[in-house]
Every structure is written in structure tokens, then in C-alpha cells.
N, C-alpha and C positions, 0 to 999 in steps of 0.2 A: 569544937572551934574549927572554923573553916581556914584552911591554909591558903594564903594569898598567892596568886601566880606571880612569877617574876620573868622579866625579859632577859634575853641572853646578856644584856649589858649590866645587869644588876650588880655583879661583883665589882664593877668600877665605880659605883655610886659613892661609897664611903670615902674614897680617896679625894673626891671633889666636894665633900661636905653636904651631900644631899639630905634633905629632910623628906622622908617618904610618907605617903598616906595610902589608905585603901581607896582605890579608884576603880569602881566596878569590878571588884574582886582581884585587882592587880595591886601589887606593892610598888608604887611609882613615885618619882620625885616631884613634890609640889614646888620645891625651890632648891637652889644650890646656895647662892649668896644672898638671895632676897628677891621677891617678886618685882618690886619697883625697879631695882637695878637691872634685872634681867629684861624687863619690858623696855626700859630705855636703851639697853644695849642693842636689842633687835631693831628698834626704831632708828637708831643712830649709827650702829656699826654691824654687829652680827651676833647671833645666838645659835647654839647647837642643841637640838632636842632629841631625846630618845623617844621614838614613837613606835617601837618594835611591838607594842601590844596590839597595834592595828592588825586586822586580818587580811590575808591574801588568798585568793582562789584562782586556779587556772580554769578557764572554760575553753575547751578545744573540740576539734572535729568539724566535719563539713556543715553541720547545722548550728555552729556556735553563734554566728551573727544573727541568724533567724531567731534563735532562742533568746538572745539578749535583747533583740528588738521587742519581743513579746513580754519580757520581764521588766524592762526599764523604761523610764519616761522620755529620755533623750533619744536622739536619732543616731543609733550606732552606725548606720550605713554611711553617715557623713565622715566617719573617722578614716584617716589615712594611716598606713603603717607608721609606727613610732609617734602616734598622737594619742592623747588622753582626753577624756571629757568627764565633767561632773554630771551625775545623774541620780535618779532615785528609784527605789523599789517601792511599789505601792500595793496596798490591799484593794480588793474590788470596790470598796466604798470610798477610795481616794485617800485614806489614811496612809501614813508612811511606815513601811517595814524598816527602811534604813536609807540614808544617803550614802553615796559611794563614788569612787572614781573607776572609770573603765579605761584600761590601757589596751590598745590594739598592737600586738606584737607581730602578727602576720594575718593573712586572710582568714585563717581558721584557728587562730590562737589569741586569746585575750587574758588579761589579768584584771581581776576585780579587787579593789582595796576597800574594806568595810570597817565599820566601827568595832572596837574591841569588845564592847559589851554585847554586841549583836552577832558575833561570829557564829555561834551555834544556831541561833534563830535564823540568820540569813542563809546559812548552808542548808538547813532543813527546808526552808521556803523554796530555794532554788532547786534542790534535789527533788522535791515533791512535783515540780513542774517539768522535769526533764522528759523529753519525748524519744530518746534513743539516738538522735542525730547529733547530740552534743555530749561531751564528757565533762564532769565537774570534779575538781580535786582541791582539797584544802591543804595549802602549803604554808599556813601561818606559822607553825612551830619551827619550820626550817628557814624562815625568812626574818631578817632584822631590818629595821628602817630607821635611818637618821634624817632629820630635817635641819638643813643649814639655811637660816633665814636672816635677812637684813640687807641693807644697801651695800655692805662689803662682801656679801656672800659670793658674788660672781668673781671678785678679785681673788678671794681665798681659793675657791675651787679651781679656777682656771690655772692657777699656779701649780696645781697638784696632779693634773692629768693632761694627756695629749688630746683627749676627746674635746670636740668643739662646743664646750658648754656655754661659752660666752655668746655664741651665735644662736643658741637654742631659743626658739620663740616660746611664749607661754603655752603650757599644756602640750609641749613636745618633749620627747625623751630620747636619750642614747641608750640602747639596750644592753651594751656590754662595754662600758667605759672601764679603763684601768686607773684606779685612784690610789696612789701610793702602794701599788702592788696588789690591791684588792679589786676583784671584779665586781662591778656595780651597775645596776640599771639606774641611770640618773635622769630625773625628770625636773621640770620647772613649773610647779604649780603653786603650792604654798597655802598656808592657813593662818596668816598673820597680818595680811594687808601689805606686806613688803615683798620685794623680790626674794627669790630663794629657790632652793633645790632639795629634792628628796633623793636619798641614796639607799636603794634596796640591795642588800647584800646577804650572803650566807650567814646564818646565825653564828657560825664558828669564827667569822672574821670581824664581827662588829666591835669587840673590845679594842682590837688593834687599830681599826679605822678611827674609832672615837678618840683615842689618845693621840693618834697622829694628826687628826684634824685640829684638835685643840692646841697642840703644840705649834702647828704650822700657822694657825690663825691668830696666835697670840699678838703678833705685831700689828694686826688689824683690830685688836680689841675684842676678839671672839671670846664669848663666855658660855659655859654650859647653862642651859635654861630648863626650867621645869614646867609642869602643867599649869601652875598658877599664872605665869606670864603668858603661856600659850592661850589661856582662856581670856585674859584681858585684851590681848592683841587681836584675837579673832573677833571678840565682841565689838571693839572699836571699829573694826572694818565691816561689821554687820554680817559676819559669816556665821551660819547656823550651827548649833550643837544639837545632835540628836538627843531627845529626852527633854529638851527645853524649847527650842524653836521649832522642832519637828517631832512628831510622834504618831502613833496609831490614830490619835484623835485630832491631829493637825495636818491639813493637806499641804502640798507644795504651793498651791495657789494662795492659800491663807498666809503662808510664810513669805510670800513675795518672790517665789522662785519660778514664776510662770515661764521665764525664758528657757528653762530646762525641761519643760513639759511640751512635747511636740505632738499636739493633738491631730495634726494632719499627716503623720507618718504612717498611719494604719493602726490596727488594733494592738493594744497592750493592756496588761492588767491594771485596772483603775481608770482607764480612759473614759468610759461612759460616765462615771461619777464626776470626774474632773471636768468633762465637757459640760455636764449639767450645772456644775458650780459656776463655771464661766458664763454660761448663758443666763442663769437666773440671778447672778450677782452674788458676791461673797458676803456672808453675814458678818464676818469679822476679818480683820487684817492685822498683820504685824507692823508695828510702828515704833519709832523712837520716842522716848519721853525724857524730859529734863526736869529735875526738881526745882521748884520755886522756893518752897519752904526748905528748912534745913532737915536733911534726912537722906538715907541711901536706899533706893528701891532694890529689893532682893527677889530672887526667884520665888514665884507663887504668891507674892503679896497681892491682895485684891486691889483692883482699880475701880473707882466709882465715878459717876458723872459729877460735874462741877458742883451741883447742889447737894451731893452726898446721898441722893435718894435711890439711885439705881446702881447695881453692880454691873459694870460694862466689860469686865475682862480681868486679866491678871498679868503681872510682870513675868516674863520668861527668863531674862537675865538682867542683872543690874549691879552696878558698882560705882565707886568713884573712879572716873577715867584717869589712869596714870599719866596719860599724855596731856590732858586738858584740865585736870583737877576739878571736873564738874561731876555732879551726881546724876548719872544718866542710866537709862535702862531700855530694854526692848520689851514691848508689851503687846499682847494679843487682845485687841479691843473690838467692840461692836463697830461696824463700818461707819455708822453715823457719827462716831466720835474720833475719827482718824485724820481729820484735816489738820494741817500744820497750824500751830498756835492755839488749838483747842485746849482749854483748861480741863484738868481732871483731878481727882483726889486719889492718892495712894495710901492705903491703910498700912502704916508702919508701926507694928507692935501696938495696935489698938488706937492709934491716932491717925485721923485722916488729914494728910498733908498735901498741899497744892503742888501740882506739876503741870507741864504743858507738853503737847505733842511737838516734836522737832524733826527736821529732816535727818535722814541717815544715808550713807554711813556717817558715823561720828568722825571717822578718820579716813582720809584719802592720801595715798602715797604721792609726794611731790613729784611733778614731772621733771625729768632731767633738764638742767639748764643748758 
């Protein structure tokens, strides 16, 4: 029997009523008070997530930037100090090793944040391509990560630190904020479609910070939130999940992430294959679908042409949207079947039910009035 890994915050879960599940080998909370309520809290007020299972690597040394330019699809040279960017690691054939965030701490010092299920694979992939001018270190076990998300997140956090978090632009960060006596790297990225912040702290400080944040945020309606709500929130905002919208068999271009693939920056692993995909045209694309018939599309459900004769793809993620109460999904389909309003059939437990292609994202954050 495999022992599940636990984050440094695990001892605090029971106090808040967490229901945990096996998530990629980790014992993590799928919910605290209920997925629907946690989803609504993040959309309307604020939620606090433990995402300490994510991986963190340091990349340092005089060749750090050059190394990351060669390994990632985005243009690292465009980063300023205290700025982050979304990027991807690709195989030579254009498939995705992982999607990640790159934080520039200094000219020769970067932090990579990778998916928990890919920590070992990513580290081995990066280590294999080191050329001696950059140093790679896995600091995942020493680092904890909390995500404070929702429209009230800025009010909550700004009241707890002297760091100028309210003035932070998206994908910028404060490297050493003091939050309730805990030293934290505070960034403003998010994975929910809402405004929000990430707090990277020492593993030994995370329980204290978690409890203090929940107490301080109580008056703003802050609740602890689990991976169930995190998934429905990111899905509504069309943010990809590795293993579903991205994989070794799905390229960034097929997933609609071309803006994070800088083919003109110079050579990087996977560039030639991705350039060929772009030039020849994509055989399949990720699109949104909405059910016409009654049924919920789920991951890996087959999708057929409207006449039911041809298999044209499959659902990558699907659910009943907690915000809109519509049965919707993301699906990777043949390019010829991806125009908005195209009717398709989704095989749901042996029955082919009608759906149509719809625009994404399903949810966009309201602009401040």
C-alpha cells in the first residue's frame, strides 16, 4: 500500500472539516464545507487554498536565463526582476512536459513553479539538459504555498502587511513581504479567473499563516477551499490542467496557448515541431462545448460528428458550471468541427447526446465599476 504524501499544512485540515482524497499521490482536501459553497465564495468574496503540493525549483548562475530560454516556450528575456510569466516545457515533438510559472528574482536567479504530479519528471528533464552554466535545486519540500483568491483577496491581504500588495500588477511579486510576522514571497497570478495572490513561505510557517489569514479574513467572508472548487473555478475561466488540456500528446498550440509560445525568440526544445504545426495548420483544437440534451460531459468522453458517424475528439474537462448551472465542457476536436455553434454528439455512458461548440472562457471576471 502506497503512503500518500502530505503537505506541511495537513495537521490543520481536520480542524476545518476537510474531506481529503488521493490526488496524484497526495492526501489533499477536495472540499471543506462543500464544493458549490467554496466556488461561490471565491467568485463573490474570497477563498484560501493549500497548494503546497506544487513544486518549486531554483535556477541560478550566470547561465540561468540562457538555460531557461532553451527549455521554455515563452521569452524569459522579457522578464523584469520581480516579474513572473506563464510558460511551458516541451518535448522535441511539441508535446508538453509540463506547464509552469517562471519567477525572475534577480538577473541570475529564477524560481520555477511546477505541477505536483510532475515534480520528479520535470526536475529530471531540466537536469538532463543542464550545461554547466546554470545550477538547479529542488526546494519543494522546504516551501509551502497558499493561494488567496477572490474579489476580497486584496482587501484581506493589504490589511495584513505593509508590502504594497494592492499596487501589484498581475504577474508581479514582492519577494520578501512580512505577512502577520511571516516572511513570504507574494505574487499576483491566480488560477481561478479571479483576482488573487500566492504566498510562498517556509514550510514551518504555513500552519500559523493559514490560521491567521482565515481569522483575519472572516469579516470578509473568507473560507478554506479545496481542490474541487479550484478545478471548477479554473475550468470556467478556461485555464488548463496538465493531464487533461495539456499532455505529452497535446501541444500548446492545440490547447490554444499560442500566445505563450514565442517562435521568434530563437531556438528552444520543441520549437521546430511547433513551428511546423503552425505553418501546416492544426489538425485539432481545444474548444468549449455546451450540452443541448440532458447530460454532463466528463473527461475522456468520446465526441462524434453530428451524424454520429465519425469520432472527432474527446472531452478533456466537463461539469455542470457552478456559476451558470449549464452542462459544459472543454473538448479537443478535429479542426473542421470547431466553429462556434457546430453541433456534435457526446457519448455519455453509451448514449450519443447532442451538444454544440460555444465560445470560451465560460466565465470572465467583471471589470471594476
